[in-house]
C-alpha positions as CSV (number, residue, x, y, z in Angstrom):
1,M,0.0,0.0,0.0
2,T,1.3,3.4,-1.0
3,K,2.0,5.8,1.8
4,R,-0.2,8.8,1.7
5,R,1.7,12.0,1.0
6,S,1.2,15.1,3.1
7,Y,3.0,18.4,3.5
8,P,3.5,20.5,6.6
9,L,2.5,24.1,6.7
10,T,6.2,25.0,6.5
11,F,6.3,23.5,3.0
12,A,7.0,26.4,0.6
13,P,7.3,25.4,-3.0
14,I,6.9,29.0,-4.3
15,R,9.9,30.2,-2.2
16,E,11.9,27.1,-3.2
17,Y,11.2,27.7,-6.9
18,W,12.0,31.4,-6.6
19,T,15.3,30.7,-4.8
20,K,16.3,28.5,-7.7
21,I,15.2,31.1,-10.3
22,E,17.2,33.8,-8.6
23,S,20.3,31.6,-8.3
24,G,20.2,30.6,-11.9
25,Q,19.5,26.9,-11.1
26,E,16.1,27.2,-12.9
27,I,16.3,29.0,-16.3
28,V,13.0,30.7,-16.9
29,S,11.5,33.4,-19.2
30,Q,11.3,37.0,-18.2
31,K,7.6,36.7,-17.8
32,I,8.0,33.8,-15.3
33,Y,10.7,35.7,-13.5
34,R,8.6,38.8,-13.0
35,T,5.5,36.8,-12.1
36,Y,7.2,34.9,-9.3
37,R,9.0,38.0,-8.0
38,H,5.5,39.5,-7.7
39,I,4.1,36.4,-6.0
40,V,6.9,36.3,-3.4
41,R,6.4,40.0,-2.7
42,R,2.7,39.3,-2.2
43,M,3.6,36.4,0.2
44,D,5.6,38.9,2.2
45,G,2.5,41.0,2.6
46,E,3.1,43.9,0.3
47,G,0.0,46.0,-0.1
48,S,-2.9,43.6,-0.6
49,E,-6.2,42.6,1.1
50,Y,-5.4,38.9,0.2
51,F,-3.0,36.7,2.2
52,Y,-1.2,33.5,1.4
53,D,-2.8,30.3,2.8
54,P,-0.3,27.4,3.0
55,R,-3.0,25.0,4.1
56,R,-5.0,25.7,1.0
57,A,-1.9,25.5,-1.2
58,N,-0.8,22.2,0.3
59,H,-4.3,20.7,0.0
60,V,-4.5,20.8,-3.8
61,I,-0.9,19.5,-4.1
62,A,-1.7,16.6,-1.8
63,F,-4.9,15.8,-3.6
64,V,-3.2,15.5,-7.0
65,E,-0.3,13.4,-5.7
66,N,-2.5,11.0,-3.6
67,Y,-5.5,10.4,-5.9
68,C,-4.6,11.3,-9.5
69,R,-2.7,8.7,-11.7
70,H,-1.1,8.6,-15.0
71,S,-3.1,6.7,-17.6
72,K,-0.7,6.3,-20.5
73,G,3.0,5.5,-21.2
74,K,5.5,3.9,-18.9
75,L,4.1,5.7,-15.9
76,G,0.5,4.4,-16.6
77,G,-1.2,3.5,-13.3
78,Q,1.3,5.3,-11.1
79,L,0.4,8.3,-8.9
80,I,1.4,11.7,-10.3
81,Q,4.5,13.2,-8.7
82,L,4.3,16.9,-9.3
83,E,7.5,18.8,-10.2
84,L,8.6,21.9,-8.4
85,W,7.4,24.3,-11.1
86,E,3.9,22.6,-11.0
87,K,3.8,22.7,-7.2
88,A,4.7,26.3,-7.2
89,M,2.0,27.2,-9.6
90,L,-0.7,25.2,-7.7
91,A,0.5,26.7,-4.5
92,T,-0.4,30.3,-5.6
93,A,-3.2,30.3,-3.1
94,F,-4.1,33.7,-2.0
95,V,-7.5,34.1,-0.2
96,D,-9.6,36.9,1.3
97,I,-10.6,37.2,5.0
98,E,-13.5,34.8,4.3
99,G,-11.2,32.2,2.9
100,N,-12.3,32.6,-0.8
101,R,-9.6,32.4,-3.4
102,Q,-8.3,35.5,-5.0
103,Y,-7.5,34.4,-8.5
104,H,-10.5,33.5,-10.6
105,E,-8.5,33.1,-13.8
106,A,-5.2,31.2,-14.2
107,I,-3.4,30.8,-17.5
108,L,-0.6,28.4,-18.2
109,I,1.3,28.8,-21.5
110,V,4.0,26.2,-22.0
111,G,5.6,24.2,-24.8
112,K,3.8,21.0,-25.8
113,K,4.5,17.7,-24.1
114,N,5.1,19.4,-20.7
115,G,2.0,17.7,-19.1
116,K,-0.4,20.6,-19.2
117,S,-3.4,18.6,-20.2
118,L,-2.7,16.0,-17.4
119,L,-2.4,18.8,-14.9
120,A,-5.6,20.4,-16.1
121,S,-7.4,17.1,-15.7
122,A,-6.2,16.8,-12.1
123,I,-7.2,20.3,-11.3
124,G,-10.7,19.7,-12.7
125,L,-11.1,16.7,-10.4
126,Y,-9.9,18.7,-7.5
127,M,-12.4,21.4,-8.2
128,Q,-15.2,18.9,-8.5
129,L,-14.3,16.7,-5.5
130,A,-12.2,18.6,-3.0
131,D,-12.8,22.3,-3.2
132,S,-15.7,22.2,-0.7
133,E,-18.1,23.7,-3.2
134,P,-21.7,22.5,-3.1
135,G,-23.0,21.3,-6.4
136,P,-19.8,22.0,-8.4
137,E,-20.1,22.1,-12.2
138,V,-16.8,21.5,-13.9
139,Y,-16.4,21.8,-17.7
140,A,-13.6,21.0,-20.1
141,V,-14.2,23.6,-22.8
142,A,-13.1,23.9,-26.4
143,T,-14.7,25.1,-29.7
144,K,-14.8,21.5,-30.9
145,R,-16.1,18.6,-28.9
146,D,-13.2,16.3,-29.7
147,Q,-10.8,18.9,-28.3
148,A,-13.0,19.4,-25.2
149,K,-13.0,15.7,-24.5
150,I,-9.2,15.5,-24.3
151,I,-8.9,16.8,-20.7
152,W,-12.2,15.3,-19.7
153,S,-11.3,11.8,-20.9
154,E,-8.0,12.0,-19.1
155,A,-9.8,12.9,-15.9
156,K,-12.2,10.0,-16.4
157,R,-9.2,7.6,-16.8
158,M,-7.8,9.0,-13.6
159,V,-11.0,8.1,-11.8
160,Q,-11.1,4.6,-13.3
161,K,-7.5,3.9,-12.1
162,S,-8.1,5.2,-8.5
163,P,-9.9,2.8,-6.1
164,T,-10.4,5.7,-3.7
165,L,-12.0,8.0,-6.3
166,L,-14.2,5.2,-7.6
167,K,-15.9,4.9,-4.3
168,R,-17.1,8.5,-4.6
169,V,-17.4,9.1,-8.3
170,R,-19.3,7.5,-11.2
171,P,-17.5,7.8,-14.5
172,L,-20.4,7.8,-17.0
173,V,-20.5,7.9,-20.8
174,G,-20.8,11.7,-21.1
175,E,-19.9,13.0,-17.6
176,I,-18.2,12.3,-14.3
177,A,-20.8,12.4,-11.5
178,S,-20.2,12.8,-7.8
179,D,-23.5,12.2,-6.0
180,Y,-22.2,13.0,-2.5
181,N,-21.8,16.7,-3.4
182,D,-24.1,16.9,-6.5
183,G,-21.1,17.5,-8.6
184,V,-20.6,17.0,-12.3
185,F,-17.6,17.1,-14.7
186,K,-18.5,17.3,-18.5
187,P,-16.9,18.2,-21.8
188,L,-18.4,21.3,-23.4
189,S,-18.0,22.7,-26.9
190,S,-19.4,25.7,-28.8
191,D,-21.8,23.4,-30.7
192,S,-23.3,22.1,-27.5
193,D,-27.0,22.5,-26.7
194,T,-26.2,23.3,-23.0
195,L,-24.5,26.7,-23.3
196,D,-27.3,28.5,-21.6
197,G,-28.1,28.4,-17.9
198,L,-24.6,27.2,-16.9
199,N,-23.6,27.7,-13.2
200,I,-19.9,27.0,-13.5
201,H,-17.5,26.4,-10.6
202,C,-14.5,25.5,-12.8
203,A,-13.9,25.8,-16.6
204,L,-10.8,24.2,-18.2
205,L,-10.1,25.9,-21.5
206,D,-7.7,23.8,-23.5
207,E,-5.4,24.9,-26.5
208,I,-7.1,28.3,-27.1
209,H,-4.5,29.0,-29.7
210,Q,-6.6,26.8,-32.0
211,W,-9.8,28.6,-31.3
212,K,-11.4,30.7,-34.1
213,N,-13.9,33.3,-33.0
214,G,-13.2,32.1,-29.5
215,R,-14.2,35.3,-27.7
216,Q,-17.9,34.5,-27.9
217,L,-17.4,31.1,-26.2
218,Y,-15.0,32.6,-23.6
219,D,-17.6,35.2,-22.7
220,I,-20.4,32.6,-22.3
221,I,-18.1,30.7,-19.9
222,A,-17.1,33.8,-18.0
223,D,-20.8,34.8,-17.6
224,G,-21.7,31.3,-16.4
225,M,-19.3,31.7,-13.5
226,S,-20.7,34.9,-12.1
227,A,-23.0,33.2,-9.5
228,R,-20.1,31.5,-7.8
229,E,-18.0,33.0,-5.0
230,Q,-14.7,31.5,-5.9
231,P,-14.8,30.0,-9.4
232,L,-11.7,29.1,-11.4
233,L,-11.2,29.5,-15.1
234,F,-8.0,27.6,-16.0
235,I,-6.6,28.1,-19.4
236,T,-3.8,25.9,-20.9
237,S,-2.2,26.5,-24.3
238,T,0.9,26.6,-26.4
239,A,1.5,29.4,-28.9
240,G,-0.2,29.1,-32.3
241,K,-0.6,30.5,-35.8
242,I,-4.2,31.9,-35.6
243,R,-3.8,35.7,-35.1
244,E,-6.3,38.3,-33.9
245,D,-8.4,35.8,-31.9
246,L,-8.7,34.8,-28.3
247,Y,-5.1,33.7,-27.8
248,D,-3.7,37.0,-28.9
249,E,-6.3,38.9,-26.8
250,K,-5.4,36.9,-23.7
251,Y,-1.6,37.1,-24.4
252,E,-1.8,40.8,-24.7
253,E,-3.8,41.0,-21.5
254,I,-1.2,38.9,-19.7
255,E,1.5,41.3,-20.9
256,R,-0.4,44.3,-19.5
257,V,-0.9,42.5,-16.2
258,I,2.8,41.5,-15.8
259,N,3.9,45.0,-16.8
260,G,1.6,46.4,-14.2
261,Y,3.4,44.5,-11.4
262,D,6.2,47.1,-11.4
263,D,4.0,50.1,-12.4
264,P,1.6,51.5,-9.8
265,D,-0.1,53.4,-12.6
266,G,-0.2,50.5,-15.0
267,Y,-2.8,47.9,-15.8
268,H,-4.0,45.7,-12.9
269,D,-6.2,42.7,-12.6
270,D,-6.2,41.2,-9.2
271,R,-8.2,38.2,-10.4
272,L,-5.8,37.0,-13.1
273,I,-2.5,35.1,-12.7
274,A,-0.5,33.8,-15.7
275,F,2.5,31.5,-16.0
276,V,4.1,32.0,-19.4
277,Y,6.9,29.7,-20.3
278,E,8.5,30.9,-23.5
279,L,11.7,31.9,-25.1
280,D,12.6,35.6,-24.6
281,A,13.8,35.9,-28.2
282,R,13.2,33.7,-31.3
283,A,16.9,33.3,-31.9
284,E,17.2,31.4,-28.6
285,W,15.8,28.2,-30.2
286,T,19.3,27.1,-31.2
287,D,20.7,27.5,-27.6
288,P,20.1,24.4,-25.4
289,A,20.7,26.5,-22.3
290,C,17.5,28.4,-23.1
291,W,15.2,25.5,-23.9
292,K,13.9,25.2,-20.4
293,K,12.4,28.7,-20.6
294,A,9.6,27.3,-22.6
295,N,9.8,23.7,-21.3
296,P,10.1,23.5,-17.5
297,G,9.5,19.8,-17.7
298,L,12.5,19.2,-20.0
299,G,14.5,16.1,-19.1
300,T,11.7,14.7,-16.9
301,I,8.2,15.1,-18.3
302,K,9.5,16.0,-21.8
303,S,12.3,14.2,-23.5
304,Y,15.5,16.3,-24.0
305,R,16.8,13.9,-26.6
306,T,13.7,14.2,-28.8
307,L,13.7,18.0,-28.6
308,A,17.4,18.1,-29.5
309,E,16.8,15.9,-32.5
310,K,14.0,18.2,-33.7
311,V,16.2,21.2,-33.3
312,E,19.0,19.6,-35.4
313,K,16.5,18.7,-38.1
314,A,15.2,22.3,-38.1
315,K,18.8,23.7,-38.4
316,A,19.2,21.6,-41.6
317,N,15.7,22.3,-42.9
318,P,14.5,25.9,-42.5
319,A,11.0,24.9,-43.4
320,L,10.7,23.2,-40.1
321,V,11.8,26.2,-38.0
322,K,8.4,28.0,-37.9
323,N,6.5,25.0,-36.5
324,L,9.3,24.1,-34.1
325,V,9.6,27.6,-32.4
326,C,5.8,27.9,-32.2
327,K,5.0,24.5,-30.7
328,E,8.1,23.7,-28.7
329,F,9.2,27.2,-27.6
330,N,6.0,29.2,-27.6
331,I,6.9,31.9,-30.1
332,R,3.8,33.2,-31.8
333,E,3.8,32.6,-35.5
334,T,1.9,33.3,-38.6
335,S,0.4,30.8,-41.0
336,S,2.6,28.4,-42.8
337,E,2.3,30.4,-46.0
338,A,3.7,33.6,-44.4
339,W,7.1,34.7,-45.6
340,L,7.9,36.5,-42.4
341,T,7.5,35.2,-38.9
342,F,5.1,36.7,-36.4
343,E,8.1,38.1,-34.4
344,E,9.4,39.8,-37.5
345,L,6.0,41.3,-38.0
346,D,5.2,42.1,-34.4
347,C,6.8,45.6,-34.1
348,R,5.4,47.5,-31.1
349,D,6.9,50.9,-32.0
350,T,4.2,53.6,-32.5
351,Y,4.2,57.3,-33.0
352,K,2.0,60.4,-32.4
353,L,1.6,63.2,-34.8
354,N,0.6,66.7,-33.8
355,P,0.6,68.7,-37.0
356,S,-0.7,71.9,-35.4
357,E,2.3,72.2,-33.2
358,R,4.5,70.2,-35.6
359,V,5.5,67.7,-32.9
360,F,6.4,64.1,-33.8
361,V,6.7,61.6,-30.9
362,W,8.2,58.2,-31.5
363,V,7.3,55.6,-28.9
364,H,10.1,53.0,-28.8
365,D,10.3,50.3,-26.0
366,G,7.8,52.3,-24.1
367,I,9.9,55.4,-24.1
368,E,8.8,58.6,-25.9
369,K,11.3,60.3,-28.1
370,V,10.5,63.7,-29.7
371,L,11.9,63.9,-33.3
372,P,11.6,66.5,-36.1
373,Y,8.2,66.6,-37.7
374,P,8.1,64.6,-41.1
375,T,8.3,66.7,-44.2
376,Y,7.9,64.3,-47.2
377,G,6.3,60.9,-47.7
378,I,5.8,58.4,-50.4
379,G,2.4,56.9,-51.0
380,G,1.1,53.5,-52.3
381,V,-2.4,52.3,-52.9
382,D,-4.1,49.1,-54.0
383,L,-7.7,49.5,-55.1
384,S,-10.0,46.6,-54.6
385,S,-12.4,45.2,-57.1
386,T,-15.5,44.3,-55.1
387,T,-15.0,42.1,-52.1
388,D,-11.4,42.6,-50.9
389,L,-9.9,45.5,-49.0
390,T,-8.6,48.7,-50.5
391,A,-5.4,49.7,-48.9
392,A,-3.4,53.0,-48.8
393,H,-0.2,53.9,-47.2
394,V,2.2,56.7,-46.8
395,I,5.8,56.0,-45.6
396,F,8.2,58.7,-44.3
397,Q,11.4,59.3,-42.4
398,V,12.5,62.0,-40.1
399,P,15.9,63.5,-39.4
400,G,18.0,61.8,-36.8
401,C,16.2,58.4,-37.1
402,E,16.9,55.5,-39.4
403,K,13.4,54.0,-39.0
404,I,10.8,54.2,-41.7
405,F,7.4,55.0,-40.5
406,S,4.0,54.3,-42.1
407,I,0.5,55.8,-42.0
408,S,-2.1,53.3,-43.2
409,M,-5.8,53.1,-43.9
410,Y,-8.1,50.3,-45.3
411,W,-11.5,50.5,-46.8
412,L,-14.3,47.9,-47.0
413,A,-17.7,48.1,-48.6
414,E,-20.4,48.8,-46.0
415,D,-22.9,46.3,-47.4
416,L,-20.3,43.5,-47.2
417,L,-19.1,44.1,-43.6
418,T,-21.2,41.5,-41.8
419,K,-20.6,38.9,-44.5
420,R,-16.9,39.4,-44.5
421,V,-16.7,39.2,-40.8
422,N,-18.7,36.0,-40.7
423,E,-17.2,34.2,-43.7
424,D,-13.6,35.4,-43.6
425,K,-13.4,35.1,-39.8
426,I,-11.5,38.4,-39.7
427,P,-12.4,41.0,-37.1
428,Y,-13.1,43.9,-39.5
429,D,-15.8,45.1,-37.1
430,K,-13.2,45.4,-34.3
431,W,-10.8,47.2,-36.6
432,L,-13.6,49.6,-37.6
433,D,-14.2,50.5,-34.0
434,R,-10.5,51.2,-33.6
435,G,-10.5,53.5,-36.6
436,L,-8.2,51.2,-38.5
437,V,-10.7,50.5,-41.3
438,Q,-13.2,52.8,-42.9
439,L,-16.5,51.9,-44.7
440,S,-17.5,52.9,-48.2
441,P,-21.3,53.1,-48.7
442,G,-22.7,50.5,-51.0
443,N,-21.3,47.2,-52.2
444,H,-17.9,48.4,-53.4
445,V,-15.2,50.8,-52.3
446,H,-15.4,54.2,-54.1
447,A,-12.0,55.6,-55.0
448,K,-12.9,59.1,-54.0
449,Y,-12.5,58.1,-50.3
450,V,-9.0,57.0,-51.0
451,K,-8.2,60.3,-52.6
452,E,-9.7,62.2,-49.6
453,W,-7.5,60.2,-47.3
454,F,-4.3,61.2,-49.2
455,V,-5.5,64.8,-49.2
456,Y,-6.0,64.5,-45.4
457,V,-2.4,63.3,-45.0
458,Q,-1.0,66.1,-47.0
459,E,-3.2,69.0,-45.9
460,E,-4.1,68.1,-42.3
461,L,-1.1,66.1,-41.3
462,D,1.1,68.4,-43.3
463,I,3.2,65.7,-45.0
464,Y,3.9,66.4,-48.6
465,I,3.4,63.5,-51.0
466,P,5.4,63.8,-54.2
467,Y,4.8,60.3,-55.5
468,V,1.9,57.8,-55.2
469,G,2.3,54.3,-56.6
470,Y,-0.7,52.4,-57.8
471,D,-1.6,49.1,-59.5
472,S,-2.3,50.2,-63.1
473,W,-5.0,47.6,-63.6
474,S,-8.5,49.2,-63.6
475,A,-7.4,52.4,-61.9
476,T,-8.0,55.0,-64.7
477,Y,-10.7,57.1,-62.9
478,F,-8.7,57.1,-59.6
479,V,-5.5,58.2,-61.4
480,E,-7.2,61.0,-63.2
481,D,-8.8,62.2,-60.0
482,M,-5.6,62.0,-58.0
483,A,-3.6,63.7,-60.8
484,D,-6.0,66.7,-60.7
485,Y,-4.9,67.3,-57.1
486,F,-1.3,66.0,-56.8
487,G,-0.1,66.4,-60.4
488,K,0.2,64.0,-63.2
489,M,3.9,63.2,-62.6
490,S,3.2,62.2,-59.1
491,M,1.2,59.1,-60.1
492,I,3.5,56.1,-60.7
493,P,2.1,52.9,-62.1
494,V,3.4,49.7,-60.5
495,V,2.6,46.3,-62.0
496,Q,2.4,43.5,-59.5
497,G,3.9,40.1,-60.5
498,K,6.8,37.7,-60.1
499,K,8.9,39.8,-62.4
500,T,8.7,42.9,-60.3
501,L,8.6,41.2,-56.8
502,S,11.4,38.6,-57.1
503,E,14.4,40.9,-57.5
504,P,13.8,42.9,-54.3
505,M,13.4,39.7,-52.4
506,K,16.7,38.4,-53.7
507,R,18.3,41.7,-52.7
508,L,16.8,41.5,-49.2
509,G,18.3,38.1,-48.7
510,N,21.7,39.4,-49.7
511,D,21.4,42.3,-47.4
512,L,20.4,40.1,-44.5
513,A,23.4,37.9,-45.1
514,D,25.8,40.9,-45.3
515,I,24.4,42.4,-42.1
516,A,24.7,39.0,-40.3
517,A,28.3,38.7,-41.4
518,A,29.2,42.3,-40.4
519,E,27.5,41.9,-37.0
520,G,28.7,38.4,-36.3
521,L,25.1,37.1,-36.2
522,A,23.2,34.2,-37.7
523,P,20.8,35.2,-40.4
524,D,18.0,34.0,-38.2
525,A,19.0,36.5,-35.5
526,V,19.0,39.3,-38.0
527,L,15.5,38.8,-39.4
528,P,13.6,40.1,-36.3
529,H,15.1,43.5,-36.9
530,F,13.1,43.9,-40.1
531,H,9.4,44.6,-40.0
532,A,6.5,45.2,-42.4
533,V,3.2,46.9,-41.7
534,T,0.2,44.7,-41.1
535,A,-3.4,45.1,-40.1
536,H,-2.7,43.1,-37.0
537,Q,0.0,45.5,-35.8
538,A,-2.1,48.5,-36.5
539,A,-4.6,47.1,-33.9
540,D,-2.1,48.0,-31.1
541,A,-0.9,51.2,-32.6
542,L,-1.8,54.7,-31.6
543,A,-3.9,56.7,-34.0
544,P,-2.8,57.4,-36.6
545,A,-1.2,53.9,-36.5
546,G,2.5,53.8,-37.2
547,V,4.9,50.9,-37.3
548,A,8.7,51.4,-37.6
549,V,10.8,49.5,-40.1
550,R,14.5,49.3,-39.9
551,R,16.2,50.9,-42.9
552,I,18.1,48.7,-45.4
553,G,20.9,50.1,-47.6
554,H,22.1,53.6,-48.0
555,G,20.7,57.1,-48.6
556,L,20.9,59.2,-51.8
557,P,24.0,61.4,-51.6
558,G,23.6,64.7,-53.2
559,D,19.8,64.6,-53.4
560,E,19.1,68.2,-52.4
561,H,15.3,67.8,-52.2
562,F,15.0,64.7,-50.2
563,G,18.2,64.9,-48.3
564,H,20.8,62.3,-47.8
565,G,19.3,59.3,-46.0
566,L,15.6,60.1,-46.4
567,V,14.8,56.8,-48.0
568,P,16.8,53.6,-48.4
569,R,18.4,52.5,-51.6
570,Y,15.5,50.2,-52.0
571,L,13.0,48.5,-49.8
572,A,12.2,44.9,-50.5
573,L,8.7,44.0,-51.4
574,V,6.7,41.0,-50.4
575,H,3.1,39.9,-50.4
576,I,2.7,38.9,-46.8
577,R,0.0,36.5,-45.9
578,L,-1.1,35.6,-42.4
579,Q,-3.8,33.2,-41.4
580,H,-6.1,35.3,-43.5
581,D,-5.2,37.3,-46.6
582,L,-3.8,40.8,-45.9
583,P,-4.4,43.6,-48.3
584,E,-2.5,43.4,-51.6
585,G,-1.4,47.0,-51.0
586,L,1.3,45.8,-48.7
587,A,3.2,44.3,-51.6
588,L,2.4,47.3,-53.8
589,L,3.6,49.8,-51.3
590,L,6.9,48.2,-50.7
591,H,7.6,47.5,-54.3
592,A,6.7,51.1,-55.2
593,V,9.4,52.4,-53.0
594,K,12.1,50.7,-55.0
595,Y,10.6,52.0,-58.2
596,F,10.3,55.5,-56.9
597,L,13.9,55.6,-55.9
598,H,15.0,55.0,-59.4
599,R,12.7,57.9,-60.4
600,I,14.1,60.1,-57.7
601,Q,17.7,59.5,-58.8
602,S,16.8,60.5,-62.3
603,H,14.5,63.4,-61.4
604,R,16.3,65.0,-58.4
605,H,13.2,67.0,-57.6
606,P,9.7,65.9,-57.0
607,P,7.0,66.8,-59.6
608,P,5.1,70.0,-59.1
609,C,2.0,69.8,-56.9
610,R,-1.2,71.4,-58.0
611,S,-2.5,72.0,-54.5
612,R,-3.1,75.7,-53.9
613,S,-2.4,75.3,-50.3
614,W,0.9,73.7,-51.0
615,T,2.1,76.2,-53.5
616,A,1.4,78.9,-51.0
617,R,3.7,77.4,-48.4
618,P,7.1,79.0,-47.7
619,A,9.9,77.9,-49.9
620,A,11.8,76.7,-46.9
621,R,9.7,73.5,-47.0
622,T,11.4,72.5,-50.2
623,E,14.9,72.9,-48.9
624,T,17.0,70.2,-47.2
625,P,15.9,70.2,-43.6
626,P,18.5,71.3,-41.1
627,G,20.2,68.5,-39.2
628,W,19.4,65.9,-41.9
629,A,22.0,63.1,-41.8
C-alpha cells in the first residue's frame, strides 16, 4: 500500500522555486521571473487585502499526488508526482478574509508535451471533489467537442484507475458524476446544446491557440461563473498561428498585467494570474541553455533527446523552424504560408503626430522620443475590385532616425461588412471600432474616399506626398482624380507580379546575409530587426497607427530635395499573408518604394504639386531640412 503524501505548513514550493530562479538553477523566461517575483512579494505582505494560505496551497498538491494517476505510457497507473514548477503554480493560493480564493482566472502557456493537459485534468477533479463547493459544475471547454474531450477523458481515466475516487465518483459515458456533493464534470463545446443556464464552478479551456472566433465562447463561460463566490477559469495552451483571436487577446492582456506588477499606474487585474513559459527571443531556439524557458519539464516530463533531434533537423531544414519555435518554444507565428514570422511582423513601435504644433513623438520600447516633424512621404495604394480590401499607405522618415514610419488606412464596402466578418473570420468590425478600417457606402469601395485620405495626410497632417504608386490595372478614374490634385507626374504605375517582386526579395536576402556577417550574427537572429506593416500590428498602434521598419541600404547622396538618407536605396517587397489574406497594397507599397527611388535618382526634384495650399507654403519647406544626416 502506497503511503499517503502530506505536506507540513512550512512547506513552501513557491519560495523554493523562486530561490532556484534567482540563483540561476532554474532557467525561466522574463515573464515567469517577473510573475514569481511578484508572487513572493505578495507572500511577504506587500499591499494587498489577500493573504497566502499554506493550508489551501498544500491541500491541492496533496490531492493531485494522492489520488490522480497517469493513464498512459511507462508511468501508466502510477500516482502523479508533481514537479517543483507545478507545485509552485498550484500553491499560488491567496485568499480573502472569508477564505475565498483571490484568483478566478489562471493561465498556463507552456511548450507542448510538458504535461499541461494532465495537470488540467487533475485540477478539474480537485475542483469537483475537494474544493468544498456545493454542487460544483466543472467543464472541459473547447470550440470543438473532440478537443473538449481530451482533458475530460484524461480525468475519467484517472478516476477509473483510482480505487479511492471510484468509491465516490461515477464515470459515465458523457460525464463524471459525484453524488455526494451533487457535482458533475463534463466536456463542453461551442456546438453544445447546453451553453445557456450554466452555473460553472470551474472551466478548463484547452489549447485556445486553436480557437477561431473564441471570444464568444469565452464570454459565455465567464458569464456562467458569475454566480459562484470563488470560481476558477483555468486556461492551458501553447502558442499558435491563428492571429487576432482569443489567444492574442489573452496574451496581450497577460503582458499588460505583468507589466503592471512594477508600475503603480499600469494595468492591474487582481483576479488573473498567468504563467508564461516561452523563449525571450526567437533566436534562442538554437541554444540548449534556453530551452527550459519554454519547457520547464524538459528532461523529466519531456524528452530532452527528442527535442534536441527536432532542433537539429530544423537547423538543416529551415522549413521546419516555424512550427518548431511555435509549438516547442511558444513563439507566436503566422500561418505556414507567411514569408515573415510573427516576431518579425510584431513591431510594437508607434508614434504620435501633432501637425498643429509640428510635434512628432516616436514611442520605442515604451519610451517617448521627440523627433523632427516629417516633411515628405511616399504613397502607395491598392484598389479593390468588389470584395477585398482597398489599402493606402504613406511612408516617411524624419531627421535623426533610421526608422521608416507608415501611415495606413483600409476600406471595406459597407454592405459587405457583416458577410466578410462571418465568412472570412476576420475581425473587421473590431478594426472599424478602432479606426483602422473605414467603410464605403454600398457594395464596393469608391476611389474618392482613398483620394480624400491622401489629401488629409498632405493637408491636415502636413506631410507632402510627391509620389503615389498604384496598380495600373483598372485604376483609370482614380489616377485622373488624383492627378488633378497631386499632379500627373506624381502618379506612378506599378505592375504586380513575379517579375517585379522577385528581384527585391533576392536583394533583401543578400542584405540580411551581409548584415549578419558584419555583426557576427546568424541570419535567423537578423530577421527580427526587419518589419512590415500589417493590419494586426495596427490594432495595437496609436492613431494614426505607425509601425517602424529598420532601414536597409544607403541614402541618396547629393539629393538636395529629399536629403541624404531620407529613403533607403530600396525597400524589398513581399506579399505577406497571415492566417487570412492581408491587403494586396502591402506588396504594392513596398515595391513602389524601390521603383520610386529610381525615379528620384533621375528626377532630383519631385514633380510640381497642383494643390493651392501647397504652393502657398514658404519655400523653406522645399529645402534640405537642417540636421538631416
